[in-house]
ZAMI-457201 format. One line per 4 residues: their letters; for each residue x, y, z of N, C-alpha, C. Coordinates in steps of 0.1 Angstrom, whole numbers, plus 5000, padded with zeros to 4 digits. Layout:
<recs>
a> X/Y/Z/X/Y/Z/X/Y/Z; ...
</recs>
This chain:
<recs>
mmad> 5008/4988/5000/5000/5000/5000/5009/5012/5000; 5007/5021/4990/5015/5033/4989/5010/5044/4999; 5019/5051/5005/5016/5062/5015/5010/5074/5008; 5003/5082/5015/4997/5094/5010/5008/5104/5008
tsal> 5011/5108/4996/5022/5117/4992/5017/5130/4987; 5005/5134/4989/4999/5146/4983/5005/5159/4988; 5010/5159/5001/5015/5170/5007/5030/5171/5007; 5037/5162/5000/5052/5161/5000/5057/5166/4987
yesv> 5070/5170/4987/5076/5174/4975/5082/5162/4967; 5082/5164/4954/5087/5154/4945/5101/5157/4941; 5110/5147/4943/5124/5149/4939/5128/5139/4928; 5138/5143/4920/5142/5135/4909/5154/5127/4914
vcvk> 5153/5114/4912/5164/5105/4917/5173/5101/4906; 5168/5098/4894/5177/5094/4883/5170/5097/4870; 5178/5101/4860/5173/5104/4847/5182/5098/4836; 5176/5091/4827/5183/5085/4816/5177/5090/4803
pevh> 5185/5095/4794/5179/5102/4782/5173/5092/4772; 5177/5079/4772/5172/5070/4762/5170/5056/4768; 5158/5051/4767/5154/5038/4770/5145/5032/4760; 5144/5019/4759/5135/5012/4750/5125/5004/4757
vyri> 5113/5004/4751/5102/4997/4757/5098/4985/4747; 5095/4973/4752/5093/4961/4744/5080/4955/4749; 5072/4949/4739/5061/4941/4742/5067/4927/4745; 5062/4921/4756/5068/4909/4760/5057/4898/4760
pprs> 5061/4886/4757/5051/4875/4757/5049/4870/4772; 5038/4863/4774/5036/4858/4787/5047/4849/4792; 5049/4849/4805/5060/4841/4811/5057/4826/4808; 5067/4819/4803/5066/4805/4800/5068/4796/4812
snrg> 5076/4801/4822/5079/4792/4833/5081/4801/4845; 5083/4795/4857/5085/4802/4869/5099/4807/4871; 5108/4803/4862/5122/4807/4864/5124/4822/4861; 5115/4828/4855/5117/4843/4852/5116/4846/4837
yraa> 5117/4859/4834/5117/4863/4820/5131/4863/4814; 5131/4861/4800/5143/4861/4793/5142/4871/4782; 5152/4880/4781/5152/4891/4771/5154/4885/4757; 5160/4873/4756/5162/4867/4743/5149/4864/4736
dwkl> 5138/4863/4744/5124/4860/4738/5118/4872/4732; 5123/4884/4735/5117/4896/4730/5123/4899/4716; 5117/4908/4709/5122/4913/4696/5130/4926/4699; 5143/4923/4703/5151/4934/4708/5154/4944/4697
depa> 5154/4940/4684/5157/4950/4674/5145/4958/4669; 5133/4955/4676/5121/4962/4672/5114/4967/4685; 5120/4978/4691/5113/4983/4704/5100/4989/4700; 5090/4988/4709/5077/4994/4707/5077/5009/4709
wtgr> 5086/5014/4718/5087/5028/4720/5101/5031/4725; 5106/5044/4722/5119/5048/4727/5117/5063/4732; 5122/5065/4744/5121/5078/4750/5130/5080/4762; 5126/5089/4771/5134/5093/4783/5128/5086/4795
mkit> 5136/5082/4804/5131/5076/4817/5136/5085/4828; 5126/5087/4837/5129/5095/4849/5124/5088/4862; 5132/5087/4872/5128/5081/4885/5126/5093/4895; 5114/5094/4900/5111/5104/4910/5107/5098/4923
akgt> 5109/5106/4934/5106/5101/4948/5097/5112/4954; 5087/5107/4961/5078/5116/4969/5075/5109/4982; 5082/5114/4992/5081/5107/5005/5088/5093/5004; 5081/5083/5008/5086/5069/5007/5083/5063/4993
avfi> 5074/5069/4985/5070/5064/4972/5080/5068/4962; 5082/5059/4952/5090/5061/4940/5083/5057/4928; 5085/5065/4917/5078/5063/4904/5088/5062/4893; 5086/5053/4884/5093/5052/4871/5084/5058/4860
kled> 5089/5069/4855/5081/5077/4845/5088/5076/4831; 5081/5072/4821/5085/5072/4807/5079/5084/4800; 5088/5093/4795/5083/5105/4789/5089/5107/4775; 5082/5115/4767/5087/5118/4753/5100/5127/4755
kntg> 5110/5124/4746/5122/5131/4748/5121/5145/4743; 5112/5149/4735/5111/5162/4730/5100/5171/4738; 5089/5165/4740/5078/5172/4746/5076/5170/4761; 5082/5159/4766/5081/5156/4780/5067/5150/4783
elfa> 5059/5146/4773/5046/5140/4776/5048/5126/4782; 5039/5123/4792/5040/5111/4799/5035/5099/4790; 5043/5089/4788/5039/5078/4781/5033/5067/4790; 5040/5064/4801/5036/5054/4810/5043/5057/4823
qapv> 5037/5051/4834/5042/5053/4848/5041/5041/4856; 5051/5038/4864/5051/5025/4872/5054/5029/4886; 5044/5029/4895/5047/5031/4909/5054/5018/4915; 5064/5021/4923/5072/5010/4929/5071/5011/4944
dqyp> 5066/5000/4950/5065/5000/4965/5076/4992/4972; 5084/4984/4964/5095/4977/4970/5104/4972/4958; 5117/4970/4962/5126/4966/4952/5137/4957/4958; 5140/4945/4953/5132/4939/4942/5118/4934/4946
gsav> 5110/4934/4936/5096/4930/4939/5088/4928/4925; 5075/4928/4926/5067/4925/4914/5066/4937/4905; 5069/4949/4910/5068/4961/4902/5080/4962/4892; 5092/4958/4896/5104/4958/4888/5111/4944/4890
eavt> 5114/4937/4879/5120/4924/4880/5131/4923/4869; 5143/4919/4873/5154/4917/4863/5152/4904/4855; 5156/4904/4843/5155/4892/4835/5167/4883/4839; 5166/4870/4834/5176/4860/4838/5188/4860/4829
dssr> 5187/4866/4817/5198/4864/4808/5206/4877/4804; 5203/4888/4811/5210/4900/4808/5208/4910/4819; 5218/4919/4821/5217/4929/4831/5212/4943/4826; 5209/4943/4813/5204/4956/4807/5189/4957/4805
yfvv> 5182/4946/4809/5168/4945/4806/5160/4942/4819; 5148/4948/4820/5140/4946/4832/5125/4945/4827; 5117/4938/4836/5103/4938/4834/5096/4947/4844; 5088/4957/4839/5082/4967/4847/5067/4966/4846
ried> 5060/4968/4857/5046/4968/4857/5041/4982/4857; 5034/4986/4847/5029/5000/4846/5014/5000/4849; 5009/5012/4854/4995/5014/4858/4990/5026/4851; 4977/5026/4848/4971/5038/4842/4964/5047/4852
gngr> 4963/5043/4865/4956/5051/4875/4942/5048/4877; 4937/5039/4868/4923/5034/4870/4922/5020/4874; 4933/5014/4880/4933/5001/4884/4938/4991/4874; 4941/4995/4862/4946/4986/4852/4961/4986/4851
hafi> 4967/4975/4849/4982/4974/4848/4986/4965/4837; 4998/4966/4833/5004/4957/4822/5019/4956/4825; 5025/4945/4819/5039/4943/4821/5046/4946/4807; 5056/4954/4808/5064/4957/4796/5079/4954/4799
glgf> 5086/4953/4788/5100/4952/4789/5107/4965/4788; 5117/4967/4796/5125/4980/4796/5139/4977/4794; 5146/4983/4784/5159/4980/4781/5168/4993/4780; 5181/4991/4783/5190/5003/4782/5201/4999/4772
adrg> 5204/5009/4764/5215/5006/4753/5228/5005/4760; 5231/5012/4771/5244/5012/4778/5243/5004/4791; 5253/4996/4794/5252/4988/4806/5253/4997/4818; 5261/5008/4817/5262/5018/4829/5249/5024/4832
dsfd> 5240/5027/4822/5227/5032/4825/5218/5022/4833; 5219/5010/4830/5211/5000/4837/5216/4998/4851; 5230/5000/4853/5235/4999/4866/5230/5011/4875; 5230/5023/4869/5225/5035/4877/5210/5033/4880
fnva> 5202/5027/4871/5188/5024/4874/5187/5015/4886; 5194/5005/4886/5194/4995/4897/5198/5001/4910; 5209/5009/4910/5214/5015/4923/5204/5025/4928; 5198/5033/4919/5189/5043/4924/5177/5037/4931
lqdh> 5172/5026/4927/5160/5020/4933/5165/5014/4947; 5177/5007/4947/5182/5001/4959/5184/5012/4970; 5190/5023/4966/5193/5033/4976/5180/5039/4982; 5170/5041/4974/5158/5047/4979/5151/5038/4989
fkwv> 5150/5025/4986/5143/5016/4996/5152/5013/5008; 5165/5014/5007/5174/5013/5018/5171/5025/5028; 5169/5037/5022/5166/5049/5030/5152/5047/5037; 5142/5041/5029/5129/5039/5035/5129/5029/5046
kqes> 5138/5019/5045/5139/5010/5056/5145/5016/5069; 5155/5025/5067/5161/5031/5078/5151/5041/5085; 5143/5048/5077/5133/5057/5083/5123/5049/5091; 5119/5038/5086/5109/5030/5093/5114/5024/5106
efar> 5127/5021/5106/5133/5016/5118/5134/5027/5129; 5138/5039/5124/5138/5050/5134/5125/5054/5140; 5114/5053/5131/5101/5056/5136/5097/5045/5146; 5100/5033/5144/5097/5022/5153/5104/5024/5167
qeat> 5116/5028/5167/5124/5030/5179/5118/5042/5187; 5114/5052/5180/5108/5064/5187/5094/5060/5193; 5087/5052/5186/5074/5047/5192/5076/5039/5204; 5086/5030/5204/5089/5022/5215/5094/5030/5227
qdsv> 5102/5040/5225/5106/5049/5236/5094/5057/5242; 5085/5061/5233/5074/5069/5238/5064/5060/5247; 5064/5048/5244/5054/5039/5251/5060/5035/5265; 5073/5036/5267/5079/5033/5280/5076/5044/5290
pkld> 5071/5042/5302/5069/5053/5311/5082/5059/5316; 5083/5072/5316/5095/5078/5320/5096/5080/5335; 5107/5079/5341/5110/5080/5355/5110/5095/5359; 5102/5098/5369/5102/5111/5375/5112/5112/5386
lgfk> 5123/5118/5383/5134/5119/5393/5135/5133/5399; 5125/5142/5397/5125/5155/5403/5120/5154/5418; 5124/5165/5425/5121/5166/5439/5106/5170/5441; 5099/5163/5449/5086/5166/5453/5085/5178/5462
egqt> 5074/5184/5464/5072/5195/5473/5075/5191/5488; 5084/5197/5494/5088/5194/5508/5098/5183/5509; 5102/5177/5499/5112/5166/5499/5126/5172/5500; 5134/5166/5509/5148/5171/5511/5157/5159/5509
ikin> 5170/5162/5509/5180/5152/5506/5191/5155/5516; 5197/5144/5521/5208/5145/5531/5221/5140/5525; 5231/5148/5527/5244/5144/5521/5254/5142/5532; 5261/5131/5533/5271/5128/5543/5284/5131/5537
igni> 5291/5141/5544/5304/5145/5539/5315/5140/5548; 5313/5130/5556/5323/5125/5565/5335/5119/5557; 5333/5114/5545/5344/5109/5537/5354/5120/5533; 5349/5132/5532/5358/5143/5528/5368/5146/5539
kkke> 5364/5146/5552/5373/5148/5563/5384/5137/5563; 5380/5125/5561/5390/5114/5561/5400/5116/5550; 5396/5121/5539/5405/5123/5528/5415/5134/5532; 5410/5144/5538/5419/5155/5542/5429/5151/5553
asgp> 5424/5142/5562/5433/5137/5573/5444/5128/5567; 5441/5121/5557/5450/5111/5551/5458/5117/5540; 5457/5130/5538/5464/5137/5527/5479/5138/5531; 5487/5144/5522/5501/5145/5524/5504/5155/5535
vksr> 5514/5151/5544/5518/5160/5555/5526/5172/5550; 5523/5183/5555/5530/5195/5551/5544/5195/5556; 5553/5200/5548/5567/5200/5552/5570/5210/5562; 5578/5206/5572/5581/5216/5583/5595/5222/5580
avgg> 5597/5233/5587/5609/5240/5585/5620/5232/5592; 5631/5229/5585/5642/5222/5591/5654/5231/5592; 5660/5231/5603/5672/5239/5605/5669/5254/5605; 5657/5258/5609/5654/5272/5609/5650/5278/5595
llpp> 5649/5269/5585/5645/5274/5571/5631/5271/5568; 5624/5281/5562/5610/5279/5558/5610/5270/5545; 5599/5263/5544/5598/5255/5531/5597/5264/5519; 5602/5259/5508/5602/5267/5496/5588/5270/5491
ppgv> 5585/5282/5485/5572/5285/5479/5569/5276/5468; 5556/5275/5464/5552/5267/5453/5558/5271/5440; 5563/5262/5431/5568/5266/5418/5583/5269/5418; 5589/5269/5430/5604/5272/5431/5611/5259/5434
kasa> 5621/5256/5426/5629/5244/5428/5636/5244/5441; 5637/5232/5447/5643/5231/5460/5658/5235/5460; 5664/5232/5448/5679/5234/5447/5682/5249/5447; 5672/5257/5443/5675/5272/5443/5675/5278/5457
lvpp> 5670/5270/5467/5669/5276/5481/5678/5268/5490; 5688/5261/5486/5697/5254/5495/5706/5264/5502; 5707/5264/5515/5715/5274/5522/5729/5272/5520; 5737/5283/5519/5751/5282/5516/5758/5275/5528
lavq> 5769/5268/5524/5777/5262/5534/5784/5272/5543; 5786/5268/5556/5792/5277/5565/5807/5278/5562; 5812/5291/5561/5826/5293/5558/5834/5294/5571; 5843/5286/5572/5852/5287/5583/5863/5297/5582
qtip> 5863/5306/5590/5873/5317/5589/5885/5313/5598; 5896/5315/5592/5909/5312/5599/5915/5325/5604; 5916/5326/5617/5921/5338/5623/5936/5335/5626; 5944/5343/5620/5959/5341/5623/5962/5344/5637
vapp> 5970/5336/5642/5975/5337/5656/5989/5342/5657; 5991/5353/5664/6004/5359/5664/6013/5350/5673; 6026/5349/5669/6035/5341/5677/6037/5347/5691; 6039/5339/5700/6040/5345/5714/6052/5354/5715
stat> 6050/5365/5721/6061/5375/5723/6070/5370/5734; 6081/5377/5735/6091/5374/5746/6085/5376/5759; 6076/5386/5760/6070/5389/5773/6061/5378/5777; 6054/5373/5767/6045/5362/5769/6053/5350/5774
lldi> 6063/5347/5767/6071/5335/5771/6077/5337/5785; 6081/5349/5788/6086/5352/5801/6076/5350/5812; 6063/5354/5807/6052/5353/5817/6049/5338/5819; 6050/5331/5808/6047/5316/5810/6059/5310/5817
gdsa> 6070/5315/5815/6082/5309/5822/6082/5311/5837; 6074/5321/5841/6073/5323/5856/6068/5311/5863; 6059/5304/5856/6054/5292/5863/6063/5280/5862; 6073/5281/5854/6082/5270/5853/6091/5269/5865
pava> 6097/5258/5868/6106/5257/5880/6118/5266/5878; 6122/5272/5889/6134/5282/5888/6146/5274/5886; 6155/5280/5878/6168/5274/5875/6179/5282/5883; 6187/5274/5888/6198/5281/5897/6207/5289/5888
ppsq> 6211/5300/5892/6220/5309/5883/6233/5302/5882; 6239/5305/5871/6252/5298/5870/6263/5304/5879; 6272/5296/5882/6282/5300/5892/6292/5310/5885; 6297/5318/5893/6306/5329/5887/6319/5322/5881
dmwg> 6321/5310/5884/6334/5304/5878/6330/5294/5867; 6319/5298/5858/6314/5289/5848/6324/5288/5837; 6334/5297/5836/6343/5296/5825/6357/5292/5830; 6357/5287/5842/6370/5284/5848/6378/5274/5840
dfta> 6371/5264/5835/6377/5253/5828/6384/5258/5815; 6377/5268/5809/6382/5273/5796/6394/5282/5798; 6394/5290/5810/6405/5299/5812/6418/5292/5816; 6417/5280/5819/6429/5272/5823/6435/5265/5811
agpg> 6430/5268/5799/6435/5261/5788/6450/5263/5786; 6454/5276/5788/6469/5278/5786/6473/5292/5790; 6485/5294/5792/6489/5307/5796/6488/5317/5785; 6485/5329/5788/6485/5340/5779/6472/5340/5770
stqd> 6463/5332/5772/6451/5331/5763/6439/5333/5771; 6440/5338/5783/6427/5340/5791/6419/5351/5785; 6425/5362/5783/6418/5374/5778/6412/5372/5764; 6420/5365/5756/6416/5363/5742/6404/5354/5742
trse> 6405/5344/5750/6394/5334/5750/6381/5340/5755; 6381/5348/5765/6369/5354/5770/6363/5363/5760; 6372/5370/5752/6366/5380/5743/6358/5374/5731; 6360/5361/5728/6353/5355/5717/6339/5350/5722
wvqf> 6336/5350/5734/6323/5345/5739/6314/5357/5742; 6301/5355/5739/6291/5366/5742/6288/5366/5756; 6288/5377/5762/6285/5378/5776/6271/5382/5778; 6264/5374/5785/6249/5377/5788/6248/5386/5800
</recs>
């Protein structure tokens, strides 16, 4: 059953400038039609073919090439189907059921001189009914969703909700321990590398120590045990070395 397409726009799906129409004999068997049984060199009519779509419906229109007058029209409700059927011995010929709008119909042979034209004819019908199938599936899914009752998750008047945030405190307590100041230094600010804030090493200053003065040594020496002064005859042994040499020998020694 064709859908009501009176309020829809008509679009052109495919146009072929030249097709041939043949009178075909009745089908001799259930295996299908054969183009070899037709008089292919004597077409009954030659003109232009146009495929138009209006909603989900598609029409094959045969028109005069010069005037555009409609010769015959074939409404197609599915493909492949009884409205359009391919022959068994060629890819360039089809059997099409035409209707006059008064309930009468007839089967004619439709042929293309070029194999590419027949391929375009076949693809145009397949693509249209593939689109129709997808639209039907989308409509079925929407109808299924509308039939399912929707959950009302909104708050009713006077209804409240309680939120337990005890887990947040536990997370804060188990968080990383803040760094403490070590050695009197504050922790580095965020974004500053720790190596830039390493305190300089303590410099040991060497203070030169002056040598002890004579007075210091004398002072220290006061605490040392007293030494007995030398005897007045400390050079006696030397003066007795020989006669006439006492004065000379004494003069060579430093007298303290």
